[in-house]
TORMARVEX-874261 format. One record per residue (C-alpha): residue number from 1; residue in three letters; x, y, z. Coordinates in nm, 2 decimals. Each point is the difference from the previous one (the first is absolute). Example, Ala and Ser with C-alpha at 12.3 -4.5 7.8 and 13.67 -1.06 7.14 Angstrom:
BEGIN
@num: 1, residuo: ALA, X: 1.23, Y: -0.45, Z: 0.78
@num: 2, residuo: SER, X: 0.14, Y: 0.34, Z: -0.07
***
This chain:
BEGIN
@num: 1, residuo: MET, X: 4.43, Y: 2.84, Z: -2.30
@num: 2, residuo: LYS, X: -0.07, Y: 0.33, Z: -0.18
@num: 3, residuo: LEU, X: 0.04, Y: 0.04, Z: -0.38
@num: 4, residuo: TYR, X: 0.02, Y: 0.35, Z: -0.14
@num: 5, residuo: GLY, X: -0.09, Y: -0.01, Z: -0.37
@num: 6, residuo: MET, X: -0.20, Y: 0.15, Z: -0.30
@num: 7, residuo: THR, X: -0.27, Y: -0.23, Z: -0.13
@num: 8, residuo: PRO, X: 0.08, Y: 0.03, Z: -0.38
@num: 9, residuo: SER, X: 0.37, Y: -0.09, Z: 0.08
@num: 10, residuo: GLY, X: 0.13, Y: -0.34, Z: -0.10
@num: 11, residuo: ASN, X: 0.28, Y: 0.02, Z: 0.23
@num: 12, residuo: CYS, X: -0.23, Y: 0.06, Z: 0.28
@num: 13, residuo: TRP, X: -0.24, Y: -0.28, Z: -0.10
@num: 14, residuo: LYS, X: 0.30, Y: -0.24, Z: 0.04
@num: 15, residuo: PRO, X: 0.02, Y: -0.03, Z: 0.37
@num: 16, residuo: ALA, X: -0.36, Y: 0.06, Z: 0.05
@num: 17, residuo: VAL, X: -0.11, Y: -0.32, Z: -0.21
@num: 18, residuo: LEU, X: 0.27, Y: -0.20, Z: 0.15
@num: 19, residuo: MET, X: -0.11, Y: 0.09, Z: 0.36
@num: 20, residuo: LYS, X: -0.36, Y: -0.09, Z: -0.11
@num: 21, residuo: GLN, X: 0.12, Y: -0.33, Z: -0.13
@num: 22, residuo: LEU, X: 0.21, Y: -0.07, Z: 0.31
@num: 23, residuo: ALA, X: -0.30, Y: 0.09, Z: 0.23
@num: 24, residuo: ILE, X: 0.23, Y: 0.27, Z: 0.17
@num: 25, residuo: PRO, X: -0.22, Y: 0.28, Z: 0.13
@num: 26, residuo: PHE, X: 0.09, Y: 0.35, Z: -0.09
@num: 27, residuo: GLU, X: -0.13, Y: 0.36, Z: -0.01
@num: 28, residuo: TRP, X: 0.01, Y: 0.19, Z: -0.34
@num: 29, residuo: VAL, X: 0.07, Y: 0.37, Z: 0.01
@num: 30, residuo: GLU, X: -0.07, Y: 0.16, Z: -0.33
@num: 31, residuo: VAL, X: 0.29, Y: 0.26, Z: -0.11
@num: 32, residuo: ASP, X: -0.07, Y: 0.20, Z: -0.30
@num: 33, residuo: ILE, X: 0.34, Y: 0.07, Z: -0.15
@num: 34, residuo: LEU, X: -0.15, Y: 0.21, Z: -0.28
@num: 35, residuo: LYS, X: -0.09, Y: 0.24, Z: 0.27
@num: 36, residuo: GLY, X: 0.33, Y: 0.00, Z: 0.17
@num: 37, residuo: GLU, X: -0.11, Y: -0.20, Z: 0.30
@num: 38, residuo: SER, X: 0.31, Y: -0.22, Z: 0.01
@num: 39, residuo: ARG, X: 0.22, Y: 0.32, Z: 0.01
@num: 40, residuo: THR, X: -0.13, Y: 0.15, Z: 0.31
@num: 41, residuo: PRO, X: 0.25, Y: 0.03, Z: 0.31
@num: 42, residuo: GLU, X: -0.21, Y: -0.25, Z: 0.19
@num: 43, residuo: PHE, X: 0.01, Y: -0.27, Z: -0.28
@num: 44, residuo: LEU, X: 0.37, Y: 0.07, Z: -0.08
@num: 45, residuo: LYS, X: 0.09, Y: -0.09, Z: 0.36
@num: 46, residuo: LYS, X: -0.13, Y: -0.33, Z: -0.07
@num: 47, residuo: ASN, X: 0.15, Y: -0.05, Z: -0.33
@num: 48, residuo: PRO, X: 0.27, Y: 0.27, Z: -0.11
@num: 49, residuo: ASN, X: -0.04, Y: -0.12, Z: -0.36
@num: 50, residuo: GLY, X: -0.36, Y: 0.14, Z: -0.01
@num: 51, residuo: ARG, X: -0.16, Y: -0.28, Z: -0.17
@num: 52, residuo: VAL, X: -0.27, Y: -0.27, Z: 0.04
@num: 53, residuo: PRO, X: -0.04, Y: -0.28, Z: 0.08
@num: 54, residuo: LEU, X: 0.13, Y: 0.01, Z: 0.35
@num: 55, residuo: LEU, X: -0.06, Y: -0.27, Z: 0.24
@num: 56, residuo: GLU, X: 0.00, Y: 0.05, Z: 0.38
@num: 57, residuo: VAL, X: 0.09, Y: -0.34, Z: 0.12
@num: 58, residuo: ALA, X: -0.01, Y: 0.10, Z: 0.36
@num: 59, residuo: PRO, X: -0.05, Y: 0.35, Z: 0.18
@num: 60, residuo: GLY, X: 0.26, Y: 0.22, Z: -0.14
@num: 61, residuo: LYS, X: 0.17, Y: -0.26, Z: -0.20
@num: 62, residuo: TYR, X: -0.03, Y: 0.04, Z: -0.38
@num: 63, residuo: LEU, X: 0.08, Y: -0.18, Z: -0.33
@num: 64, residuo: ALA, X: 0.01, Y: 0.17, Z: -0.33
@num: 65, residuo: GLU, X: 0.02, Y: -0.17, Z: -0.35
@num: 66, residuo: SER, X: -0.28, Y: -0.22, Z: -0.12
@num: 67, residuo: ASN, X: 0.22, Y: -0.29, Z: -0.08
@num: 68, residuo: ALA, X: 0.19, Y: 0.01, Z: 0.33
@num: 69, residuo: MET, X: -0.36, Y: -0.02, Z: 0.16
@num: 70, residuo: LEU, X: -0.08, Y: -0.30, Z: -0.19
@num: 71, residuo: CYS, X: 0.31, Y: -0.18, Z: 0.12
@num: 72, residuo: TYR, X: -0.06, Y: 0.10, Z: 0.35
@num: 73, residuo: LEU, X: -0.37, Y: -0.10, Z: 0.00
@num: 74, residuo: ALA, X: 0.05, Y: -0.33, Z: -0.19
@num: 75, residuo: GLU, X: 0.29, Y: -0.12, Z: 0.21
@num: 76, residuo: GLY, X: -0.08, Y: -0.35, Z: 0.13
@num: 77, residuo: SER, X: -0.30, Y: -0.05, Z: -0.24
@num: 78, residuo: ALA, X: -0.05, Y: -0.18, Z: -0.33
@num: 79, residuo: PHE, X: 0.02, Y: 0.33, Z: -0.18
@num: 80, residuo: LEU, X: 0.39, Y: 0.02, Z: 0.06
@num: 81, residuo: PRO, X: 0.16, Y: -0.35, Z: -0.05
@num: 82, residuo: ALA, X: 0.25, Y: -0.12, Z: 0.28
@num: 83, residuo: ASP, X: 0.21, Y: -0.18, Z: -0.26
@num: 84, residuo: LYS, X: 0.30, Y: 0.22, Z: -0.08
@num: 85, residuo: TYR, X: -0.02, Y: -0.03, Z: -0.37
@num: 86, residuo: ALA, X: -0.39, Y: 0.04, Z: -0.03
@num: 87, residuo: ARG, X: 0.01, Y: 0.30, Z: 0.23
@num: 88, residuo: ALA, X: 0.28, Y: 0.16, Z: -0.23
@num: 89, residuo: ILE, X: -0.23, Y: -0.05, Z: -0.30
@num: 90, residuo: VAL, X: -0.26, Y: 0.18, Z: 0.18
@num: 91, residuo: LEU, X: 0.23, Y: 0.28, Z: 0.08
@num: 92, residuo: GLU, X: 0.13, Y: 0.00, Z: -0.36
@num: 93, residuo: TRP, X: -0.37, Y: 0.11, Z: -0.11
@num: 94, residuo: LEU, X: -0.03, Y: 0.26, Z: 0.27
@num: 95, residuo: PHE, X: 0.32, Y: 0.16, Z: -0.13
@num: 96, residuo: PHE, X: -0.11, Y: -0.03, Z: -0.36
@num: 97, residuo: GLU, X: -0.33, Y: 0.17, Z: 0.10
@num: 98, residuo: GLN, X: 0.18, Y: 0.31, Z: 0.14
@num: 99, residuo: TYR, X: 0.27, Y: 0.02, Z: -0.27
@num: 100, residuo: SER, X: -0.16, Y: -0.11, Z: -0.33
@num: 101, residuo: HIS, X: -0.37, Y: 0.01, Z: 0.05
@num: 102, residuo: GLU, X: -0.12, Y: 0.26, Z: 0.25
@num: 103, residuo: PRO, X: 0.20, Y: 0.29, Z: -0.15
@num: 104, residuo: TYR, X: -0.15, Y: -0.04, Z: -0.34
@num: 105, residuo: ILE, X: -0.36, Y: -0.13, Z: 0.06
@num: 106, residuo: ALA, X: -0.10, Y: 0.16, Z: 0.34
@num: 107, residuo: THR, X: 0.18, Y: 0.33, Z: -0.10
@num: 108, residuo: VAL, X: -0.18, Y: 0.04, Z: -0.33
@num: 109, residuo: ARG, X: -0.32, Y: -0.09, Z: 0.16
@num: 110, residuo: PHE, X: 0.06, Y: 0.28, Z: 0.25
@num: 111, residuo: TRP, X: 0.09, Y: 0.25, Z: -0.28
@num: 112, residuo: VAL, X: -0.31, Y: -0.07, Z: -0.20
@num: 113, residuo: LYS, X: -0.26, Y: -0.08, Z: 0.26
@num: 114, residuo: PHE, X: 0.09, Y: 0.24, Z: 0.28
@num: 115, residuo: LEU, X: 0.21, Y: 0.28, Z: -0.17
@num: 116, residuo: HIS, X: -0.20, Y: -0.02, Z: -0.31
@num: 117, residuo: LYS, X: 0.32, Y: 0.05, Z: -0.21
@num: 118, residuo: GLY, X: -0.08, Y: -0.26, Z: -0.27
@num: 119, residuo: GLU, X: 0.02, Y: 0.25, Z: -0.27
@num: 120, residuo: GLU, X: 0.25, Y: 0.24, Z: 0.12
@num: 121, residuo: TRP, X: 0.26, Y: -0.27, Z: 0.10
@num: 122, residuo: LYS, X: -0.08, Y: -0.24, Z: -0.29
@num: 123, residuo: ASP, X: 0.35, Y: -0.05, Z: -0.11
@num: 124, residuo: LYS, X: 0.13, Y: -0.06, Z: 0.35
@num: 125, residuo: ILE, X: -0.29, Y: -0.23, Z: 0.04
@num: 126, residuo: ALA, X: 0.06, Y: -0.19, Z: -0.32
@num: 127, residuo: ASP, X: 0.37, Y: -0.06, Z: 0.10
@num: 128, residuo: ALA, X: -0.10, Y: -0.13, Z: 0.34
@num: 129, residuo: MET, X: -0.25, Y: -0.23, Z: -0.15
@num: 130, residuo: LYS, X: 0.25, Y: -0.18, Z: -0.19
@num: 131, residuo: LYS, X: 0.16, Y: -0.11, Z: 0.31
@num: 132, residuo: GLY, X: -0.33, Y: -0.07, Z: 0.17
@num: 133, residuo: TYR, X: -0.08, Y: -0.24, Z: -0.28
@num: 134, residuo: ALA, X: 0.32, Y: -0.17, Z: 0.03
@num: 135, residuo: ALA, X: -0.07, Y: -0.09, Z: 0.37
@num: 136, residuo: LEU, X: -0.35, Y: -0.12, Z: -0.10
@num: 137, residuo: ASP, X: 0.17, Y: -0.22, Z: -0.26
@num: 138, residuo: VAL, X: 0.24, Y: -0.15, Z: 0.27
@num: 139, residuo: MET, X: -0.32, Y: -0.07, Z: 0.22
@num: 140, residuo: GLU, X: -0.19, Y: -0.15, Z: -0.30
@num: 141, residuo: LYS, X: 0.28, Y: -0.24, Z: -0.09
@num: 142, residuo: GLN, X: 0.02, Y: -0.12, Z: 0.37
@num: 143, residuo: LEU, X: -0.37, Y: -0.03, Z: 0.05
@num: 144, residuo: ALA, X: -0.03, Y: -0.22, Z: -0.31
@num: 145, residuo: GLN, X: 0.21, Y: -0.25, Z: 0.20
@num: 146, residuo: THR, X: -0.12, Y: 0.03, Z: 0.34
@num: 147, residuo: ASN, X: -0.33, Y: 0.10, Z: 0.19
@num: 148, residuo: PHE, X: 0.16, Y: 0.26, Z: 0.19
@num: 149, residuo: LEU, X: 0.32, Y: 0.21, Z: -0.03
@num: 150, residuo: ALA, X: 0.23, Y: -0.19, Z: 0.24
@num: 151, residuo: GLY, X: -0.14, Y: -0.33, Z: -0.11
@num: 152, residuo: ASN, X: -0.32, Y: -0.18, Z: 0.08
@num: 153, residuo: SER, X: -0.07, Y: 0.15, Z: 0.33
@num: 154, residuo: TYR, X: -0.15, Y: 0.34, Z: 0.08
@num: 155, residuo: SER, X: 0.25, Y: 0.22, Z: 0.16
@num: 156, residuo: ILE, X: 0.07, Y: 0.37, Z: 0.08
@num: 157, residuo: ALA, X: 0.17, Y: 0.02, Z: -0.34
@num: 158, residuo: ASP, X: -0.34, Y: -0.02, Z: -0.15
@num: 159, residuo: ILE, X: -0.15, Y: 0.26, Z: 0.22
@num: 160, residuo: ALA, X: 0.28, Y: 0.24, Z: -0.09
@num: 161, residuo: LEU, X: -0.03, Y: -0.04, Z: -0.36
@num: 162, residuo: TYR, X: -0.39, Y: -0.01, Z: -0.02
@num: 163, residuo: ALA, X: -0.03, Y: 0.35, Z: 0.17
@num: 164, residuo: TYR, X: 0.08, Y: 0.20, Z: -0.29
@num: 165, residuo: THR, X: -0.04, Y: -0.27, Z: -0.29
@num: 166, residuo: HIS, X: -0.38, Y: -0.03, Z: 0.05
@num: 167, residuo: VAL, X: -0.02, Y: 0.39, Z: -0.04
@num: 168, residuo: ALA, X: 0.25, Y: 0.04, Z: -0.28
@num: 169, residuo: HIS, X: -0.28, Y: 0.10, Z: -0.25
@num: 170, residuo: GLU, X: -0.07, Y: 0.31, Z: 0.21
@num: 171, residuo: GLY, X: 0.34, Y: 0.12, Z: -0.14
@num: 172, residuo: GLY, X: -0.08, Y: -0.12, Z: -0.35
@num: 173, residuo: TYR, X: 0.15, Y: -0.34, Z: -0.01
@num: 174, residuo: ASP, X: -0.17, Y: -0.26, Z: -0.21
@num: 175, residuo: LEU, X: 0.01, Y: -0.35, Z: 0.17
@num: 176, residuo: SER, X: -0.21, Y: -0.17, Z: -0.28
@num: 177, residuo: ALA, X: 0.33, Y: -0.17, Z: -0.12
@num: 178, residuo: TYR, X: 0.07, Y: -0.17, Z: 0.34
@num: 179, residuo: PRO, X: -0.22, Y: -0.29, Z: 0.05
@num: 180, residuo: ALA, X: 0.20, Y: -0.17, Z: 0.26
@num: 181, residuo: LEU, X: 0.05, Y: 0.32, Z: 0.20
@num: 182, residuo: LYS, X: -0.39, Y: 0.06, Z: -0.01
@num: 183, residuo: ALA, X: -0.07, Y: -0.37, Z: 0.12
@num: 184, residuo: TRP, X: 0.24, Y: 0.07, Z: 0.28
@num: 185, residuo: MET, X: -0.18, Y: 0.31, Z: 0.12
@num: 186, residuo: ARG, X: -0.33, Y: -0.19, Z: 0.00
@num: 187, residuo: ARG, X: 0.17, Y: -0.27, Z: 0.22
@num: 188, residuo: LEU, X: 0.11, Y: 0.25, Z: 0.25
@num: 189, residuo: GLU, X: -0.34, Y: 0.16, Z: 0.01
@num: 190, residuo: GLN, X: -0.13, Y: -0.35, Z: 0.12
@num: 191, residuo: THR, X: 0.24, Y: -0.04, Z: 0.29
@num: 192, residuo: PRO, X: -0.17, Y: 0.01, Z: 0.34
@num: 193, residuo: MET, X: -0.07, Y: 0.34, Z: 0.15
@num: 194, residuo: PHE, X: 0.12, Y: 0.18, Z: -0.32
@num: 195, residuo: PHE, X: -0.15, Y: 0.36, Z: -0.03
@num: 196, residuo: PRO, X: 0.02, Y: 0.24, Z: -0.29
@num: 197, residuo: MET, X: 0.24, Y: 0.28, Z: 0.03
@num: 198, residuo: GLN, X: -0.26, Y: 0.28, Z: -0.02
@num: 199, residuo: ALA, X: -0.20, Y: -0.13, Z: 0.30
@num: 200, residuo: ARG, X: 0.09, Y: 0.18, Z: 0.31
@num: 201, residuo: ALA, X: 0.20, Y: -0.22, Z: 0.22
@num: 202, residuo: ALA, X: -0.15, Y: -0.07, Z: 0.34
@num: 203, residuo: ALA, X: 0.10, Y: -0.20, Z: 0.30
***
């Protein structure tokens, strides 16, 4: 497989770390979205949405959207339960990540760290962070009860939510009031074949 991604992106890290942990060989192709490399005619033929990550699962066969990749790659593994209800709980967290978490935590990080709009957009950022903290509150409540988000087993739900939670501070979030969440992040970092997001993914 071939994964087109940008190293500092949590969405790109998600499928990369899962493939590492599942021992699936892949090639990493760096795409700098800040330089418009995902908007070239060549790339748009692969993904008309012009975004990364993009996973080439076979020659000429592409899959976009990080959480769709997680489901595709985890099929048949312990990372995605076979039990109908347990699987739905994992999916519930994936939808939560895209609707309630990523738009306020990942987006604020992008505005502050990459666009350097922390001061110029401070009011918009403050509004977004209220919703970001609300998402972190939900996670903290769950993780005070279970070791992982979907229960006591590590799953793609944890990968999806770790991606931007562990770099939330880069957008100005303070995680000091979230002990269960911080303990959860440490547990993830101890899982076999885990690698940090800033490390360039390699086959």
